[in-house]
Backbone bond lengths (Angstrom), bond angles and torsions (degrees), N, CA, C in turn:
res aa  C-N    CA-C-N  psi(-1)  N-CA   C-N-CA  omega(-1)  CA-C   N-CA-C  phi
1 M - - - 1.464 - - 1.518 109.41 -
2 P 1.347 118.56 133.11 1.450 119.88 178.26 1.518 111.79 -64.46
3 T 1.327 116.13 157.96 1.459 119.84 178.63 1.511 109.63 -81.08
4 P 1.357 119.02 108.74 1.455 121.19 -178.24 1.519 111.08 -87.21
5 R 1.324 114.76 171.73 1.456 119.99 178.58 1.522 110.56 -79.65
6 R 1.326 116.62 136.36 1.453 121.58 175.96 1.519 109.70 -76.48
7 T 1.325 116.86 140.89 1.457 121.41 176.96 1.513 108.44 -135.12
8 S 1.309 116.75 175.69 1.463 120.71 176.10 1.518 108.93 -124.26
9 R 1.324 115.23 154.72 1.457 121.40 179.91 1.520 106.50 -153.06
10 P 1.310 118.68 144.37 1.471 119.44 -179.23 1.520 111.07 -55.93
11 P 1.339 118.48 131.71 1.465 121.17 179.45 1.513 113.49 -55.38
12 S 1.323 118.34 -31.33 1.459 120.12 179.96 1.520 111.62 -61.21
13 A 1.326 116.59 -33.71 1.462 120.10 177.91 1.523 110.60 -67.25
14 H 1.325 116.59 -38.04 1.462 120.54 178.29 1.528 110.41 -66.20
15 I 1.320 116.61 -44.50 1.461 120.78 179.54 1.523 110.52 -61.36
16 A 1.329 117.06 -43.13 1.467 120.86 179.49 1.520 111.11 -61.68
17 L 1.334 116.85 -39.02 1.461 120.32 178.68 1.524 111.14 -63.50
18 L 1.330 117.26 -47.49 1.463 120.52 -179.14 1.522 111.63 -66.26
19 Q 1.325 117.54 -34.09 1.462 120.41 179.76 1.529 112.00 -65.68
20 R 1.334 117.21 -24.52 1.469 120.82 178.48 1.523 111.80 -80.22
21 Q 1.336 117.37 -11.26 1.448 121.50 -177.67 1.524 111.64 -88.70
22 P 1.337 117.48 132.12 1.471 119.58 175.91 1.525 112.47 -56.09
23 L 1.329 116.52 -30.00 1.458 120.79 -178.02 1.521 112.31 -66.16
24 F 1.340 116.93 -33.29 1.461 120.91 -173.71 1.528 113.78 -122.41
25 G 1.330 117.53 -2.77 1.456 121.43 -169.09 1.513 115.68 -60.32
26 E 1.342 118.93 -28.44 1.459 120.98 -176.66 1.530 113.00 -95.18
27 L 1.308 117.72 3.88 1.459 120.02 178.73 1.517 110.48 -77.76
28 E 1.300 115.26 152.77 1.452 121.06 177.50 1.535 109.71 -73.47
29 P 1.333 117.12 153.78 1.475 119.60 178.85 1.521 112.93 -53.38
30 E 1.343 116.50 -35.79 1.459 119.36 -179.75 1.531 110.93 -65.45
31 Q 1.349 116.19 -37.85 1.459 119.63 178.19 1.522 111.26 -68.10
32 L 1.335 116.66 -39.00 1.458 120.16 177.84 1.524 110.82 -64.76
33 E 1.315 116.09 -39.00 1.456 119.62 177.99 1.529 110.92 -64.46
34 Q 1.337 115.42 -36.43 1.462 119.73 176.95 1.524 110.35 -63.52
35 L 1.333 116.17 -45.50 1.459 120.43 179.17 1.535 110.75 -61.94
36 L 1.326 115.61 -42.66 1.462 119.77 -178.56 1.523 112.30 -68.87
37 S 1.317 117.01 -19.05 1.464 119.12 177.29 1.524 110.98 -66.13
38 Y 1.348 116.23 -20.88 1.456 121.00 177.36 1.527 112.15 -88.69
39 A 1.332 117.37 -14.44 1.460 121.70 -168.34 1.530 112.68 -83.34
40 K 1.311 114.88 151.24 1.462 122.73 171.97 1.537 107.73 -122.78
41 T 1.306 116.23 144.70 1.454 121.94 179.27 1.524 109.41 -106.65
42 H 1.321 116.53 130.45 1.459 121.54 -176.58 1.521 110.71 -130.93
43 K 1.324 114.84 153.53 1.455 121.49 167.73 1.526 108.49 -113.87
44 V 1.329 116.25 137.42 1.456 120.92 176.59 1.523 108.69 -129.51
45 A 1.307 116.68 149.87 1.458 122.01 -178.68 1.523 111.01 -81.67
46 A 1.334 115.88 159.56 1.465 120.77 174.88 1.526 109.22 -57.90
47 G 1.339 115.38 137.82 1.456 120.64 -179.01 1.507 114.85 91.92
48 T 1.337 117.91 -6.15 1.462 121.31 180.00 1.530 111.03 -69.90
49 T 1.321 117.15 130.29 1.466 121.86 173.25 1.520 108.31 -89.76
50 L 1.325 115.82 114.11 1.466 120.74 -178.24 1.522 110.96 -75.06
51 F 1.319 115.54 -40.92 1.456 120.71 171.96 1.520 108.05 -159.77
52 S 1.340 114.98 159.56 1.465 121.79 -179.09 1.522 110.03 -117.63
53 K 1.313 115.65 158.49 1.465 120.60 176.80 1.527 109.16 -56.14
54 G 1.336 115.62 131.04 1.456 120.64 -178.58 1.507 114.35 97.14
55 D 1.341 117.60 -16.23 1.466 120.16 177.03 1.536 109.78 -68.13
56 P 1.330 117.58 153.20 1.478 119.27 174.74 1.518 110.87 -65.74
57 G 1.336 116.18 143.37 1.463 120.72 179.30 1.508 110.79 -85.83
58 T 1.321 116.84 95.30 1.453 120.06 -171.89 1.521 114.50 -109.98
59 A 1.350 118.36 -4.04 1.463 118.61 -175.56 1.525 111.68 -155.07
60 L 1.320 114.51 153.49 1.462 124.07 172.29 1.528 107.30 -103.79
61 F 1.337 116.33 139.19 1.457 121.38 -177.27 1.524 110.80 -119.37
62 A 1.333 116.38 142.13 1.461 122.71 169.69 1.528 107.19 -126.09
63 I 1.337 116.77 137.21 1.458 120.78 -176.50 1.527 109.46 -91.38
64 L 1.322 115.98 113.94 1.462 120.68 174.75 1.523 110.29 -80.49
65 S 1.329 116.94 -37.83 1.459 122.21 174.19 1.516 108.46 -158.89
66 G 1.345 115.80 147.23 1.457 120.25 178.68 1.508 113.18 113.58
67 T 1.334 115.88 -171.81 1.464 123.14 -178.64 1.517 109.75 -136.08
68 I 1.328 115.99 132.55 1.461 122.79 178.83 1.526 108.95 -116.97
69 K 1.326 115.47 131.85 1.460 121.43 177.91 1.520 109.30 -100.42
70 I 1.342 116.20 126.43 1.459 122.74 175.95 1.520 107.60 -100.41
71 T 1.325 117.10 117.65 1.461 120.35 -170.07 1.525 111.38 -145.57
72 V 1.334 115.27 159.02 1.466 121.72 174.34 1.523 108.05 -127.07
73 P 1.331 118.46 122.05 1.466 120.50 179.75 1.527 111.11 -79.86
74 S 1.324 115.55 150.93 1.457 120.94 176.10 1.526 109.51 -101.52
75 A 1.322 116.35 168.98 1.459 120.97 -177.86 1.521 112.33 -65.00
76 D 1.343 117.24 -26.98 1.465 120.16 -177.49 1.528 112.79 -91.96
77 G 1.335 117.07 10.18 1.454 119.90 175.36 1.512 115.45 96.50
78 R 1.317 118.20 -10.30 1.463 120.55 176.56 1.524 109.22 -78.97
79 E 1.332 115.71 172.43 1.453 118.94 177.95 1.519 110.40 -142.82
80 A 1.320 114.71 145.53 1.457 121.36 174.10 1.519 107.38 -102.15
81 V 1.333 116.69 122.93 1.455 121.16 -179.17 1.527 108.27 -94.10
82 F 1.326 116.57 117.88 1.454 121.48 -179.11 1.523 112.41 -83.83
83 N 1.334 115.86 -35.48 1.459 118.16 -175.25 1.521 110.03 -163.86
84 M 1.347 114.74 154.74 1.455 122.04 171.83 1.524 106.07 -119.58
85 L 1.318 117.18 115.58 1.454 122.43 -174.70 1.521 110.21 -104.89
86 Q 1.345 115.67 143.35 1.461 120.49 -174.94 1.529 111.17 -129.73
87 D 1.330 115.20 -169.23 1.468 121.48 -177.15 1.532 111.51 -47.00
88 G 1.328 116.55 129.76 1.455 120.82 176.50 1.511 114.88 92.85
89 D 1.341 118.41 -13.56 1.465 120.76 179.76 1.521 110.64 -81.17
90 I 1.328 116.38 153.19 1.454 122.01 172.41 1.526 108.53 -116.39
91 F 1.324 116.21 153.81 1.461 120.07 179.24 1.521 109.51 -155.58
92 G 1.336 114.06 166.06 1.461 119.51 -179.66 1.501 114.32 88.55
93 E 1.351 116.75 10.44 1.465 118.54 -172.33 1.523 113.77 -79.93
94 I 1.341 118.89 -24.22 1.466 119.61 -175.53 1.528 110.92 -68.04
95 A 1.323 117.15 -56.21 1.464 120.17 178.59 1.521 111.00 -65.56
96 L 1.325 115.93 -29.17 1.466 119.96 177.70 1.520 110.66 -60.58
97 L 1.333 116.62 -39.67 1.456 120.87 -173.35 1.527 112.53 -82.03
98 D 1.355 117.23 -43.16 1.461 117.95 -174.87 1.529 113.25 -93.11
99 G 1.329 117.84 -8.31 1.449 120.74 177.63 1.511 114.39 76.10
100 N 1.327 117.53 3.55 1.457 121.50 178.72 1.526 110.53 -85.96
101 P 1.341 117.78 169.76 1.471 120.25 -177.66 1.527 112.36 -63.63
102 R 1.328 115.60 157.86 1.459 122.31 176.46 1.526 109.89 -60.25
103 T 1.337 115.73 144.43 1.465 120.98 -177.96 1.518 112.82 -96.59
104 A 1.336 118.04 -4.13 1.461 121.38 -178.37 1.519 109.69 -159.22
105 D 1.326 115.60 172.79 1.462 121.59 173.30 1.522 109.26 -90.74
106 A 1.329 116.79 151.38 1.463 122.40 172.97 1.521 107.52 -127.44
107 V 1.348 116.21 119.20 1.467 121.69 -174.17 1.524 109.47 -127.97
108 A 1.319 116.76 134.47 1.460 121.65 175.81 1.526 108.89 -77.43
109 T 1.329 117.22 118.70 1.470 120.13 179.63 1.524 111.42 -84.56
110 V 1.318 117.01 -20.39 1.469 123.35 173.73 1.528 106.98 -137.07
111 A 1.315 116.98 173.08 1.460 119.70 174.76 1.526 109.29 -60.17
112 C 1.324 116.72 132.90 1.468 121.28 -173.56 1.530 111.44 -128.64
113 E 1.318 114.17 151.65 1.458 121.75 169.86 1.524 106.81 -116.92
114 L 1.322 116.19 126.10 1.458 121.56 -171.14 1.518 111.56 -126.13
115 L 1.330 114.10 150.31 1.455 122.16 171.22 1.531 105.95 -105.26
116 V 1.322 117.77 126.42 1.463 122.27 -173.36 1.524 109.57 -123.03
117 I 1.344 115.95 128.69 1.465 121.99 177.45 1.524 108.03 -124.00
118 E 1.326 117.29 123.19 1.460 121.66 -177.67 1.530 111.45 -70.45
119 R 1.335 115.49 150.94 1.465 122.12 -176.02 1.526 112.17 -56.72
120 R 1.319 118.27 -47.05 1.463 120.45 -176.50 1.536 110.94 -60.76
121 D 1.340 116.86 -37.43 1.457 120.59 179.65 1.523 111.16 -72.87
122 F 1.339 116.35 -39.90 1.460 119.65 -178.84 1.524 111.21 -66.01
123 L 1.325 117.58 -42.37 1.464 120.21 179.88 1.529 110.87 -65.09
124 T 1.321 117.28 -36.81 1.465 120.57 175.16 1.524 110.58 -60.89
125 F 1.323 116.24 -42.90 1.466 121.27 179.18 1.529 110.91 -64.43
126 V 1.326 118.10 -42.22 1.471 121.63 -179.81 1.522 110.71 -63.14
127 E 1.322 117.34 -40.81 1.459 120.83 179.30 1.525 111.46 -60.13
128 R 1.322 117.10 -32.15 1.453 121.53 -178.73 1.522 113.00 -88.20
129 N 1.337 116.78 -11.89 1.469 121.19 -176.25 1.527 109.88 -134.40
130 P 1.333 117.78 85.76 1.471 121.89 -176.58 1.529 113.83 -56.80
131 K 1.345 118.12 -28.29 1.458 119.85 179.19 1.524 111.79 -57.56
132 V 1.320 115.37 -34.56 1.460 119.49 -179.37 1.520 110.48 -66.56
133 A 1.332 117.83 -37.73 1.462 120.93 178.61 1.522 111.28 -60.76
134 I 1.339 116.17 -40.98 1.464 119.99 177.51 1.520 110.47 -64.63
135 R 1.329 117.09 -42.19 1.455 121.45 178.93 1.524 111.57 -64.00
136 I 1.313 117.11 -34.79 1.459 120.64 178.25 1.524 110.47 -62.64
137 I 1.332 116.38 -42.77 1.460 120.25 177.38 1.517 110.08 -60.29
138 E 1.336 117.04 -44.68 1.463 121.11 179.52 1.523 110.93 -63.22
139 L 1.335 116.78 -40.48 1.453 120.76 179.92 1.524 111.25 -63.64
140 L 1.329 116.79 -44.66 1.454 120.06 179.84 1.522 111.38 -65.55
141 C 1.331 117.44 -35.77 1.468 120.65 175.31 1.529 110.39 -64.42
142 A 1.343 116.19 -40.50 1.464 120.21 178.48 1.522 110.76 -63.74
143 R 1.339 116.65 -39.56 1.464 119.97 178.45 1.531 110.31 -65.13
144 L 1.328 117.03 -38.02 1.462 120.56 179.13 1.526 110.27 -66.17
145 R 1.340 116.70 -42.01 1.462 120.49 176.99 1.527 110.95 -62.11
146 W 1.352 115.66 -41.96 1.459 119.79 179.14 1.521 110.75 -61.01
147 A 1.338 117.15 -43.38 1.459 121.26 -179.57 1.529 110.51 -63.32
148 S 1.345 116.18 -40.42 1.466 120.27 178.76 1.528 111.12 -64.92
149 E 1.340 116.64 -44.10 1.465 120.32 178.96 1.519 111.32 -65.04
150 H 1.339 116.18 -39.12 1.456 120.63 179.35 1.522 110.82 -62.72
151 F 1.333 116.91 -42.45 1.462 121.08 178.05 1.522 110.64 -65.55
152 E 1.337 116.73 -42.05 1.466 120.83 179.14 1.528 111.14 -61.47
153 E 1.341 116.52 -42.84 1.457 119.78 177.86 1.522 111.41 -61.13
154 A 1.331 116.31 -43.64 1.460 120.90 -177.27 1.520 111.50 -62.18
155 V 1.333 116.69 -32.17 1.459 120.99 -176.72 1.530 111.85 -86.96
156 L 1.337 117.58 -39.93 1.455 121.34 -167.62 1.528 115.59 -104.36
157 E 1.325 118.37 -26.86 1.461 119.86 -172.45 1.528 112.37 -100.19
158 N 1.342 115.47 152.63 1.458 119.08 177.36 1.532 110.07 -80.35
159 L 1.319 115.27 169.89 1.460 120.12 -173.93 1.528 114.22 -59.70
160 P 1.341 120.59 -45.94 1.472 118.63 -179.84 1.524 113.79 -56.45
161 V 1.321 117.09 -40.74 1.463 120.60 179.38 1.521 110.15 -65.87
162 R 1.332 117.06 -45.89 1.463 120.29 -179.31 1.523 111.00 -65.24
163 L 1.327 116.70 -38.41 1.461 120.44 179.23 1.525 111.23 -66.20
164 A 1.337 116.22 -43.30 1.468 119.98 178.39 1.525 110.77 -61.56
165 R 1.312 117.36 -44.08 1.459 120.76 -179.33 1.525 111.44 -66.53
166 T 1.331 117.02 -36.78 1.462 120.45 178.07 1.523 111.06 -64.98
167 L 1.330 117.19 -44.40 1.463 120.39 178.68 1.527 110.92 -63.38
168 L 1.321 116.88 -38.94 1.468 120.03 178.62 1.524 111.21 -65.26
169 R 1.327 116.74 -38.60 1.466 119.36 177.74 1.532 110.59 -64.43
170 L 1.333 115.81 -38.06 1.455 119.92 -177.34 1.521 112.63 -69.83
171 I 1.337 116.81 -29.18 1.473 118.44 -178.79 1.524 112.13 -95.04
172 K 1.323 117.68 -0.79 1.463 120.74 -176.97 1.517 111.72 -58.47
173 N 1.337 116.45 -40.47 1.467 120.29 -176.79 1.521 112.93 -100.86
174 S 1.350 116.18 4.36 1.462 118.34 -179.91 1.517 110.35 -82.46
175 E 1.313 115.81 165.41 1.460 120.33 -179.81 1.522 109.08 -84.69
176 A 1.318 116.20 71.25 1.461 120.87 -178.02 1.526 110.61 -72.79
177 K 1.314 115.71 137.78 1.450 121.21 177.09 1.525 108.03 -110.03
178 A 1.341 114.63 120.86 1.466 120.63 -178.89 1.526 108.44 55.69
179 D 1.347 116.58 -115.58 1.463 120.67 -175.30 1.521 110.54 -112.13
180 S 1.330 117.25 28.89 1.457 120.44 -175.49 1.523 110.08 -133.55
181 A 1.342 116.07 148.02 1.463 120.66 179.00 1.517 108.89 -159.85
182 K 1.338 115.43 148.93 1.466 121.75 177.83 1.518 108.82 -107.16
183 I 1.333 116.37 131.19 1.457 122.33 179.19 1.516 108.42 -116.39
184 K 1.331 117.25 127.52 1.451 121.34 178.10 1.527 108.71 -93.72
185 I 1.315 115.82 92.46 1.457 121.20 178.44 1.521 108.37 -157.52
186 T 1.322 117.24 142.43 1.457 120.91 178.23 1.518 110.33 -88.98
187 Q 1.326 116.14 162.37 1.459 119.86 177.97 1.526 111.27 -66.10
188 Q 1.328 116.79 -31.41 1.458 119.86 176.92 1.528 110.21 -64.85
189 E 1.331 116.45 -43.30 1.463 120.03 178.33 1.524 111.06 -65.09
190 L 1.328 117.30 -39.86 1.467 120.36 176.74 1.522 111.06 -60.60
191 S 1.320 116.90 -43.21 1.465 120.14 -179.02 1.525 110.57 -64.29
192 Q 1.342 116.95 -34.71 1.460 120.20 178.38 1.521 111.21 -70.01
193 V 1.331 116.87 -37.94 1.469 120.40 176.72 1.523 110.40 -62.95
194 L 1.324 116.53 -40.68 1.463 121.83 -174.42 1.525 113.04 -86.03
195 G 1.330 117.61 -15.23 1.452 119.86 -175.00 1.514 111.94 68.26
196 A 1.332 116.59 33.93 1.457 122.87 -178.46 1.523 109.28 -123.98
197 S 1.333 116.69 167.66 1.454 119.57 178.05 1.523 110.51 -73.99
198 R 1.316 116.06 150.86 1.461 120.34 178.46 1.527 110.32 -62.96
199 E 1.329 116.46 -34.27 1.464 120.43 -179.24 1.524 111.24 -63.86
200 S 1.333 117.17 -42.96 1.464 120.53 179.53 1.518 111.37 -65.45
201 V 1.338 116.27 -41.72 1.458 120.39 178.07 1.525 110.16 -63.23
202 N 1.338 116.89 -43.17 1.460 120.84 179.91 1.522 111.75 -62.12
203 R 1.330 117.76 -41.11 1.470 120.43 179.99 1.518 111.31 -61.85
204 Q 1.348 116.75 -41.96 1.462 118.78 -179.75 1.523 111.39 -69.89
205 L 1.326 116.93 -39.92 1.462 120.04 177.78 1.521 111.27 -63.47
206 R 1.325 117.46 -39.49 1.463 120.96 178.09 1.521 111.03 -64.29
207 L 1.323 116.72 -37.07 1.460 120.48 177.03 1.523 110.35 -62.01
208 W 1.323 117.08 -46.08 1.464 120.73 179.41 1.528 111.29 -68.67
209 E 1.330 116.26 -31.56 1.459 118.79 176.76 1.530 110.00 -66.27
210 N 1.332 116.99 -40.95 1.470 120.58 177.77 1.526 111.43 -63.58
211 Q 1.333 116.40 -29.03 1.467 121.06 177.98 1.536 112.11 -85.60
212 K 1.355 116.31 2.44 1.475 122.55 178.27 1.523 113.48 68.94
213 W 1.337 116.80 17.93 1.468 119.23 177.23 1.522 110.58 -77.29
214 I 1.352 115.76 -35.78 1.457 121.14 -176.86 1.521 109.14 -136.10
215 E 1.319 114.76 170.71 1.461 121.83 172.66 1.517 107.54 -137.88
216 L 1.331 116.22 127.03 1.460 120.87 -178.81 1.517 109.81 -85.74
217 D 1.320 115.87 125.45 1.451 122.57 179.10 1.521 109.08 -117.56
218 R 1.299 116.06 168.18 1.463 120.65 176.19 1.534 109.21 -67.76
219 G 1.315 116.69 115.00 1.452 121.22 178.62 1.513 114.94 75.90
220 G 1.335 117.64 15.83 1.461 118.93 -179.57 1.512 113.11 -172.65
221 I 1.326 114.94 178.02 1.465 122.89 -179.35 1.518 107.92 -136.43
222 T 1.321 116.88 129.87 1.456 121.49 173.01 1.515 108.47 -100.51
223 V 1.316 116.03 120.43 1.460 121.27 178.73 1.529 108.11 -91.49
224 H 1.322 116.49 118.68 1.464 121.55 -179.65 1.525 112.42 -94.73
225 S 1.337 116.50 -17.02 1.464 119.33 -179.87 1.520 109.76 -139.52
226 V 1.335 115.14 85.71 1.459 120.12 176.35 1.525 110.52 -60.59
227 S 1.317 116.53 -36.98 1.465 120.47 -177.56 1.533 111.82 -64.69
228 Q 1.321 117.52 -37.16 1.468 120.22 178.41 1.525 110.63 -67.43
229 L 1.324 116.29 -41.66 1.467 118.74 176.85 1.524 110.82 -63.46
230 A 1.334 116.03 -40.67 1.463 119.88 179.18 1.519 111.04 -61.66
231 A 1.331 116.29 -40.21 1.467 120.07 178.10 1.520 110.67 -64.98
232 S 1.322 116.83 -39.70 1.462 120.47 179.20 1.522 111.37 -67.08
233 A 1.311 116.40 -38.56 1.462 120.23 179.87 1.526 111.61 -68.55
234 K 1.334 116.17 -32.52 1.460 121.18 -177.15 1.517 112.39 -84.56
235 H 1.345 115.86 -32.38 1.463 120.99 -176.71 1.512 109.80 -121.09
236 P 1.342 117.39 91.06 1.461 120.98 -177.55 1.525 113.19 -55.00
237 G 1.323 117.22 -29.64 1.446 119.78 -178.42 1.509 113.47 -67.53
238 D 1.340 117.31 -16.19 1.456 120.55 -178.91 1.511 112.72 -86.86
239 T 1.335 118.72 -1.35 1.451 121.31 -179.04 1.514 110.35 -112.95
240 R 1.316 116.14 153.89 1.436 121.10 178.63 1.528 108.78 -97.28
241 P 1.333 118.13 118.14 1.454 118.75 -179.70 1.523 111.96 -65.43
242 V 1.306 116.37 145.60 1.456 121.54 178.05 1.521 108.84 -95.94
243 K 1.294 115.60 130.10 1.469 119.93 -179.37 1.525 110.51 -81.01
């Protein structure tokens, strides 16, 4: 991982972020403060590779601001995008816990501010706080369920349904106001997440834009009707498949 610039941020903001996480949400403020005593805050530029597949798992990351792409490159230069993580998400916990190499790359798609906790410090904290160990098991089970659902969608659902569900996942942790939310993701990145062509993704997005559900911006998508996307994701018959 490159050496990023150190920054400062009010501790209350860090505590609030951890309290929103299932992994740490039930800990007492004093325990969170103890955990944060191990943490360092960094800023990294867009395009920074935080770690690559095969690197040792030496740290846990929490996103204070920005977007991180979790991806695996192929031998021919293409890449499979597993997830797009945003403000409030944590990542890097699998290799952190088992000490084995990283299973994917993590790249900042925009300038990011991150909270970083080293493996040796995190394991010390877990040993002193058994509740965290239980939460880790629950988190890993949730990740396994997510992977299973993602595979099922890729095999069984048409593109509009998968696209609607992906957009809903991306705005879940965003600061959505009423029925609107802004997502920082390109159409190329969306196509990589979905395993579909950029042209097919663009056609479906243009259809929803014509229906005033979304608005396509440079480097992002503004969702004007979260409820319409939710209905499309829940009822496949209400969406028009893209050929």
